[in-house]
N, C-alpha and C positions, 0 to 999 in steps of 0.2 A: 379429780378435779382438773388437773393439768391436761390430762388426755381429753376430757370432755370439752373443756373450754381453754385451749392453748393460747388464745389471744388475750386472755385476762392476766395482766401482769401481777396482780395481787396473789393469784394462785402460785405463780412461779416464785415470787418473793417469799411467800409462806413456806414453800417447799425448800428453798435455799436456807432460810433461817432454821427450819427443823433439821436439816442436814448438818448445819453448823452445831446445833445443840447436841446432836448425837456424835459429834466430832468426826463426821465424814466429810472432811475438807475437800477431798478430790471430787466428790459429788457436787459440792458447792461450786467449784470451778466449772464443772460441766453444766450445771444449771445456769451459771452466769453466762456461758456462751449462748445458751438459748435465749436468755433475757436480752443479751446484747444484739442478737439478730432481730428480735421483736422491736427493740428501741431504734435500731438503725443509726443514722448519723445525727439525728436530732431528737434526743429523748424528751425534749420539751413539748413535742407533739403529743406524747402519751402521758407525761408526768408533769407535775408542778415542780418548780425549782427546788423547793425544800425536799420533795420526795426523791428527786434525782440525786440531790446532795447526800441524803441518807443512804441510798442504795449504793452509790459509788464509794462512800466512806466505809460502808459495811464490807464491801468486797475487798477493799484495801486491808481491813481488819482480818479478813479470812487469810490473805496472803501473809500477813504478819504472824498470825497464829500458827500457820504452817511452817514458819521459819523461812519462807521464800521472800526474803527482804528485797532482793534485786527485782524480782517480779512485781512486788508491791510498789516499789519506788517507780518502776517503769509504768505501772498501771495508773498511779496517782498523777504522774507527769502527763500521760496520754490523755486522761480525762479531767485534768485540772479545771478546764473551763466549765464543767458541769458541777464542780464542788464549790458552792458559794460560801461556805463557812471557812474563811481563810484561816482562822485560828485553829480549828480542828484539823484542817488539811495539813497545816504546817507542823502541828504536834505529831500527827501520824508520820509525816516524812522524817522528822527528827528522830522519832523512836526507831524507825526502820533503818535510817542511816547509822545510828549509834549501834544497833544490834548487828548490822552488816559488817562493821569493822572490828 
């Protein structure tokens, strides 16, 4: 599906979630890089705000699960303007900060 219709974000997102479920976190990061290229600098052109919110929080969760807390913190900080759920964003950051120390 990803090869046949690479412009459809739902295909990429499904592939990333499936990779997460089988614990292939490195593949999740690689898939994210493809998604990030598709989204460009303004993900709201392709996604609704709540969809972007969930996608960015999911990727932060991937970094947290990998134990890559510094990368996760950097990721959330970089994309904070697209994470509209302040409470969940802050909870994610606190967990990563606490685990990083």
